[in-house]
C-alpha positions in Angstrom: 15.9 -19.4 5.3 15.9 -21.6 2.2 14.0 -20.4 -0.9 13.2 -22.6 -3.8 12.5 -21.4 -7.3 13.6 -21.5 -10.9 16.9 -20.0 -12.1 16.0 -17.5 -14.9 19.2 -18.1 -16.8 19.2 -21.9 -16.9 15.5 -22.6 -16.3 16.5 -25.3 -13.7 15.1 -25.5 -10.2 17.4 -24.0 -7.6 17.5 -23.6 -3.8 19.1 -20.5 -2.3 19.7 -19.5 1.3 18.6 -15.9 2.0 18.8 -13.9 5.2 17.0 -10.8 6.4 19.7 -8.5 4.8 18.9 -10.1 1.4 15.2 -9.4 1.9 15.9 -5.9 3.0 18.0 -5.2 -0.1 15.2 -6.7 -2.3 12.6 -4.5 -0.7 14.5 -1.2 -0.7 13.6 0.1 -4.2 9.9 -0.9 -4.1 9.5 0.7 -0.6 11.2 3.9 -1.9 8.7 4.0 -4.7 5.8 3.6 -2.4 7.2 6.4 -0.2 7.6 8.6 -3.2 4.0 8.0 -4.2 2.8 8.8 -0.7 4.8 12.1 -0.8 3.3 12.9 -4.2 -0.2 12.4 -3.0 0.4 14.4 0.2 1.8 17.3 -2.0 -1.4 17.4 -4.1 -3.8 17.0 -1.1 -5.9 20.1 -0.2 -4.8 21.8 3.1 -8.1 21.0 4.9 -7.7 17.3 4.1 -3.9 17.4 4.9 -4.7 18.5 8.4 -7.1 15.6 8.9 -4.5 13.2 7.6 -1.9 14.7 10.0 -4.3 14.4 12.9 -5.8 11.0 12.2 -3.0 9.3 10.4 -2.6 7.0 7.4 -4.4 3.6 7.3 -2.6 0.9 5.5 -4.5 -1.9 3.7 -3.5 -4.8 1.6 -0.6 -7.3 1.6 2.0 -4.6 2.0 0.8 -4.2 5.6 2.3 -7.6 6.3 5.9 -6.4 5.6 7.3 -6.1 9.1 8.2 -2.5 10.0 6.8 -0.9 6.8 4.3 1.1 8.8 7.1 2.4 11.1 9.2 3.4 8.0 6.3 5.4 6.6 5.8 7.1 10.0 9.5 7.8 10.3 9.8 9.3 6.8 6.5 11.3 6.7 6.1 12.2 10.4 2.4 11.0 10.1 1.2 8.2 12.3 0.4 5.0 10.4 -2.2 2.4 11.5 -2.8 -1.0 9.9 -6.5 -1.7 9.1 -8.2 -4.6 10.7 -8.2 -7.6 8.3 -6.0 -5.5 6.1 -5.6 -8.1 3.4 -9.4 -8.5 2.9 -10.8 -5.1 3.8 -10.5 -3.5 0.3 -12.3 -6.4 -1.3 -15.0 -6.4 1.4 -15.5 -2.6 1.0 -15.7 -2.9 -2.7 -18.3 -5.7 -2.4 -20.3 -3.5 -0.1 -20.1 -0.5 -2.4 -21.2 -2.7 -5.4 -24.3 -3.8 -3.4 -25.4 -0.2 -2.9 -27.1 1.0 -6.1 -27.0 4.7 -4.9 -23.2 4.5 -4.4 -22.7 3.2 -8.0 -24.8 6.1 -9.3 -22.7 8.6 -7.3 -19.5 7.1 -8.5 -20.6 7.1 -12.1 -21.6 10.8 -11.8 -18.3 11.6 -10.1 -16.3 9.9 -12.9 -18.0 12.0 -15.5 -16.9 15.2 -13.7 -13.3 14.1 -13.2 -10.9 15.4 -15.9 -7.7 13.5 -16.4 
């Protein structure tokens, strides 16, 4: 596949040919960081919630879901089933919009924020 962009060293437009191995190499470090974050969250998760996650799985949302095989990689590394949310790219924005429409939800979130210690 040909990819067009700007050469950072010269500032000139350039076209490069990349293959799937090049893409895999570029995604290796970011995917490892995501997996590390998942493990950190799972380590801090209370046991009763951990069992629910183990039973029901992890739901992926956002653009990262579109990376082919990323869900399978997470399943392989964690041993937890991973599902991709319906309309994964928009579902977070839609849910946030619904939460903002609910005045009671905003009051609950504000109260919860006051109790959380960082």
